[in-house]
C-alpha angles and dihedrals in degrees: 000000000000124000131197131202123210106235090211104051105006097241111157118213135176119246096259092050095061116112135170092283136023107266090218104045103009095238116157119266088254089070091069118095125196115248116238113247094257092050090046091052089049090052094050095046092047094051088070095047094045088050087053092053091048088056091046093053090047091050093048090051086058090052090052090054090050090047090051091051092049092049091049092047087060095188094163139332096264091053092049090048092057093045090048091053090047089054094047094047089047094055090048093051090050093052092047090052092048092049090049093053090047087053090052092050093051090053093048093254103132 
């Protein structure tokens, strides 16, 4: 499978997705350059991992809502402590996942 990157905005499309203009920035088709095989392979492999990170972020956001509900329930101090830790760890995990995806993007793995 061949992939092409818009030299204006960086959007990557598969060969069959190319149109007369970039769907993101409206640059003409001539502004798309074919990815070399190594970069294309990196793109394909990183799509899977980046989707896993998106799922992780979504799941952690659910944990944060559960933690907020537990904190608001305020049954007793030990319960609140566990929910407070859960919220803190969840926020940390979300930030770590976002930083990793940002790193992937900076290395052309998106």
